[in-house]
C-alpha positions, 0 to 999 in steps of 0.5 A: 876537572884538572883542579879537582883531580890535582887535589885527589889521590889520583893526580895523573887523571888531571893530565888526562884531562889536560890532554883532552883539553889540548885535543879540543884546541883549548888553550891552557891558562894560569889556573890550568898550569897552577893545578897541573904543577901541584899535581906534578908534586903529588905524582913525584915525577921530576921529568913531568914537572920539568915538562910542565915548567917548559909548557908554562914558558911556552905559554908565557905564564911562568911569571904569573903570580899563581904559576910562579908560586906553584913552581916554587912549591913544586920544586920545594916538594922535590927538595930542589930548594935552590931552584925554588929560591931562584924562582922566588928571587926573580919576583920583583915584589913578592907578595905574602903568598910567595913568602909563605911558599918559600918559607914552607919549602925551606921548612919542608926541606929541613933547612929551618934556619934559612926559613927563619932568615926568609921570615926576617927578610919578609918582616923587614920588607913590611909584609905582615904575616898571616896564619900560614906564616906563623904555622910555618915559622913556629914549625921551624922554631920547633925543629931547631930546638930551644937554644936555636929557637931563642937565638934565631927567632927572637932576633928575627922579630924583636923589632916587631910586635911579634917579638914577645911570641918567641920568649920562653913562656913561664906563665899564663900571661905570656901565653895570653900575650902571644895569642893576643898579639896574633888576634888583635894586632894581626887579626889572626885567630890562633888555630889548633895548628898554632897551639900544637906548634907551641906545645911542641916548642915548649915540650922540646925546651923542657917546659912540659908543665907550661905546655900542659897549661897551654893545652888546658887553656885552649879555646878549642878541644885538643886533638890526639896529635897535640896530646901525643906531642906532649906525651913525647915531650914527657918521654923526652924529659922523663916527666912520668906523672904528667905523662900519665895524665896526658895518656888518660886524655889520649885513651879517651880520644884514640885508645888503641893507637900503637905509638902511644903505647910505645911512647908510654913504655919508653917514658917508663924505661927512661926512668928505669920503671921496667915493671911499668914497661911490662904492664904497658906491653901486657895492656897491648896484648890484652887490647889487641893493639896493632903493630905490636912488633914495632912496640916490642922492638922499641922496648928492646932499643930503649933499654940503653945498655940492658938487653931484654928478651921477651917471651911470646904471649907472656908478660915475663922478661929476662934481663940477659946482660947489662953494661956499665956506664961512665957517669 
């Protein structure tokens, strides 16, 4: 029951059952505390987390594999990354789960360079990555961007079979090689998360056509999240034509998702296609898409020196002022 409630939207009930267990004179074990520590992160109470940490010490379970990993993860969720790192460093011979946990904590805290440093250390210790490792590592690469992606990740794993993962993909052969290494050498079947991370990396680096080719070559059906990631990349780099294609795919999956309209309108605005911006807004009005105020606010913000006034319930607009920009 404790474990079950720790995975639900009512984690406090896990502690109710813990109190009942104590009342019956039952002694908690490593499984009990690993679940309770996870629940602490969900509850968001640092005080409760510290109390549970003290309880693990009293029961002599702080160094147990499951409990230690749960502690590392819990403090990472509170963004006490130094505490997580200290708990990790105290493990004499950390196994893959511990490495994944600390790498994930660094990514969660936005310290992606340190996440890649830990990944590099893991490889040097001869620990082979798994599916979870690569998801976290690719997420770190994506957050760092194209330049840091090349500098950090390629240097981290250039001495391993994974080195080719981190080369910019300009052709289908490299894409196949990346996932071939995962599946053949490391027995990891690429999932939608891996593809999504790579689409994000390629998109941020400006390789939107390559990202689109990767999506089209996926062995599984692409979900709206990955398509939306690609649409965001099209907006970032002003690739309107590809953005239109991506939008058609999103219309089939989630036709009334407000953020798609915002991304589309911002993409048109980035290349000065104001009539298209207004068409998107009109479409939102006609289809009754929610969060219209958010979209309108976005329309105003993205005009980069041109202030737009929208007339309620009409798709007319008036350019009130514009600013001269230095080249």
